[in-house]
C-alpha positions as CSV (number, residue, x, y, z in Angstrom):
1,M,5.2,-26.2,-12.3
2,T,8.6,-26.1,-13.8
3,E,10.0,-22.9,-12.1
4,V,9.2,-20.7,-9.1
5,V,11.1,-17.4,-8.7
6,F,10.8,-15.1,-5.7
7,L,10.2,-11.5,-6.8
8,Q,11.5,-8.7,-4.6
9,L,8.7,-6.3,-5.3
10,G,6.3,-4.2,-3.3
11,A,6.4,-2.9,0.2
12,D,3.9,-5.2,1.8
13,P,5.5,-7.1,4.7
14,D,2.5,-9.5,4.8
15,S,2.9,-10.8,1.2
16,A,5.4,-12.7,-0.9
17,L,5.4,-12.6,-4.7
18,Y,6.5,-15.2,-7.2
19,R,6.8,-15.7,-10.9
20,V,5.8,-19.3,-11.6
21,I,6.1,-21.2,-14.8
22,A,3.5,-23.9,-15.5
23,N,4.2,-27.2,-17.2
24,D,2.9,-25.7,-20.5
25,D,5.5,-22.8,-20.1
26,T,2.8,-20.2,-19.2
27,P,4.0,-17.7,-16.7
28,Y,1.8,-16.7,-13.7
29,F,2.0,-14.2,-10.9
30,L,1.6,-15.9,-7.5
31,K,0.9,-13.9,-4.4
32,L,1.0,-15.4,-0.9
33,R,-0.6,-13.2,1.7
34,T,-0.9,-14.0,5.4
35,R,-4.5,-14.8,6.0
36,G,-4.8,-12.5,9.0
37,A,-4.0,-9.6,6.7
38,F,-6.0,-10.8,3.7
39,A,-9.3,-9.2,2.8
40,E,-11.4,-10.8,0.0
41,T,-12.2,-7.4,-1.4
42,T,-8.6,-7.3,-2.7
43,V,-9.4,-10.0,-5.2
44,E,-13.2,-9.3,-5.6
45,I,-12.8,-5.6,-6.7
46,P,-10.2,-6.3,-9.5
47,Q,-12.4,-9.1,-10.7
48,F,-15.5,-6.9,-10.7
49,L,-13.6,-4.1,-12.6
50,H,-12.3,-6.5,-15.1
51,E,-15.9,-7.9,-15.7
52,Q,-17.0,-4.3,-16.2
53,G,-14.7,-4.0,-19.2
54,I,-11.7,-2.3,-17.6
55,A,-9.3,-4.7,-19.3
56,S,-6.2,-3.1,-17.8
57,T,-7.3,-4.4,-14.4
58,I,-5.5,-7.6,-13.8
59,A,-8.0,-9.9,-12.3
60,P,-7.0,-13.0,-10.3
61,M,-7.7,-16.4,-11.9
62,A,-10.5,-18.5,-10.4
63,T,-9.7,-21.8,-8.8
64,T,-11.3,-25.0,-10.1
65,T,-14.1,-24.4,-7.5
66,G,-14.6,-20.8,-8.8
67,R,-12.9,-19.0,-5.9
68,L,-10.5,-16.1,-6.5
69,W,-8.1,-17.4,-3.9
70,T,-7.4,-20.5,-2.0
71,P,-6.0,-21.2,1.5
72,L,-2.6,-22.8,2.0
73,E,-1.7,-23.2,5.6
74,S,-1.6,-19.7,7.1
75,F,-1.7,-18.0,3.6
76,A,-4.2,-16.9,1.0
77,V,-2.9,-17.9,-2.4
78,I,-3.8,-15.7,-5.4
79,L,-2.9,-16.5,-8.9
80,S,-2.9,-14.0,-11.8
81,P,-1.6,-13.8,-15.3
82,F,2.0,-12.7,-15.3
83,I,2.6,-9.4,-17.2
84,E,6.2,-9.0,-18.4
85,G,7.5,-5.4,-18.4
86,R,8.4,-2.5,-16.3
87,N,6.2,-0.3,-14.3
88,G,5.6,3.5,-14.7
89,F,8.2,4.3,-12.0
90,E,10.9,2.5,-14.0
91,A,10.0,3.8,-17.5
92,P,8.5,7.1,-18.4
93,L,5.0,7.0,-20.0
94,S,4.4,8.3,-23.5
95,D,1.6,10.8,-24.1
96,R,-0.6,8.0,-25.4
97,Q,0.1,5.9,-22.3
98,W,-0.9,8.8,-20.0
99,V,-4.2,9.2,-21.9
100,E,-4.8,5.4,-21.6
101,L,-3.9,5.5,-17.9
102,G,-6.3,8.4,-17.3
103,A,-9.1,6.5,-19.1
104,V,-8.5,3.4,-16.9
105,L,-8.4,5.4,-13.7
106,R,-11.6,7.2,-14.7
107,G,-13.3,3.8,-15.3
108,M,-12.1,2.5,-11.9
109,H,-13.3,5.6,-10.0
110,T,-16.6,5.9,-11.7
111,A,-17.5,2.2,-11.5
112,V,-20.5,1.5,-9.2
113,L,-19.7,-1.4,-7.0
114,P,-22.4,-3.8,-5.9
115,L,-23.7,-2.8,-2.4
116,L,-22.4,-6.0,-0.7
117,L,-18.9,-5.4,-2.1
118,S,-19.0,-1.6,-1.4
119,E,-19.9,-2.1,2.2
120,Q,-16.8,-4.2,2.8
121,I,-14.4,-1.5,1.8
122,P,-12.7,0.2,4.9
123,R,-13.5,3.9,5.2
124,E,-11.0,6.5,6.4
125,E,-12.3,8.2,9.6
126,Y,-9.9,11.2,9.3
127,S,-9.5,11.3,13.0
128,P,-7.8,14.5,14.2
129,R,-5.9,12.4,16.8
130,W,-2.4,12.5,15.2
131,R,-2.8,16.0,13.7
132,D,-3.6,17.2,17.3
133,R,-0.6,15.4,18.7
134,V,1.7,17.1,16.1
135,K,0.3,20.5,16.9
136,E,0.9,19.8,20.6
137,F,4.5,18.8,19.8
138,Q,5.1,21.9,17.7
139,E,3.7,24.1,20.4
140,D,6.0,22.4,23.0
141,V,9.1,22.9,20.8
142,I,8.2,26.6,20.2
143,R,7.6,27.1,23.9
144,R,11.0,25.6,24.9
145,H,12.8,27.6,22.2
146,P,11.2,31.0,21.9
147,G,12.3,33.1,18.9
148,E,13.8,30.2,16.9
149,P,12.2,29.3,13.6
150,L,10.3,26.0,13.8
151,W,11.8,24.5,10.7
152,Y,15.3,25.0,12.2
153,L,14.3,23.4,15.5
154,L,12.8,20.4,13.7
155,E,15.9,19.9,11.5
156,S,18.2,20.2,14.5
157,E,16.3,17.7,16.7
158,G,18.4,14.5,15.9
159,S,19.0,15.1,12.3
160,P,22.4,13.8,11.1
161,Q,22.9,16.7,8.6
162,P,21.1,19.9,7.6
163,G,18.2,19.5,5.3
164,C,17.5,15.9,6.1
165,G,14.6,16.5,8.5
166,P,14.2,15.1,11.9
167,Q,14.5,11.4,12.8
168,R,11.8,9.8,14.8
169,S,14.0,9.5,17.8
170,G,14.8,13.2,17.6
171,F,11.1,14.1,17.4
172,L,10.3,12.0,20.4
173,A,13.2,13.2,22.4
174,A,12.1,16.8,21.9
175,S,8.8,16.3,23.7
176,P,8.5,13.9,26.6
177,Q,4.7,14.2,26.6
178,L,4.6,13.1,22.9
179,K,7.1,10.3,23.5
180,T,4.9,8.9,26.3
181,S,1.7,9.1,24.3
182,A,3.3,7.7,21.1
183,S,4.7,4.8,23.0
184,A,1.4,4.0,24.5
185,A,-0.4,4.3,21.2
186,S,2.0,2.2,19.1
187,P,0.6,-1.1,17.8
């Protein structure tokens, strides 16, 4: 390698991203992910989609032993081609690009994964736990402030200025019961 540049991208606290330049001047995208937070499906699914002809899916590059990642101390190391450019949040898409994006997403969402791969994907349980806690909190606020509109009460609970919405500390201060249960449930 002739160059390694840290990229301040993404919101994943368990990953670090780099642009690396190989000796032959080829740029690569290197991702270090803490192994405790790494799931092999995160490299296997893009590889499968790419093999199914969804070329816009950026598949990781296989190691010399054929694996899609390799361990390095406490990290999983994933190497991919580096794509120079800006993302759709930084540059508006043209009509043609929107059509292409729709076709790519359709291909991804209609792809039938092999059973062994499909079974490894976490499934959302849609537990009512937090929805029920919010409902309890709202009922508590309404009970303590009869006749006041709920939106006004929520904005006034710790919000630094009108229209900013409540801060977490304001929410929790409004309901001792919710504060206790949220503290007990926090990871």
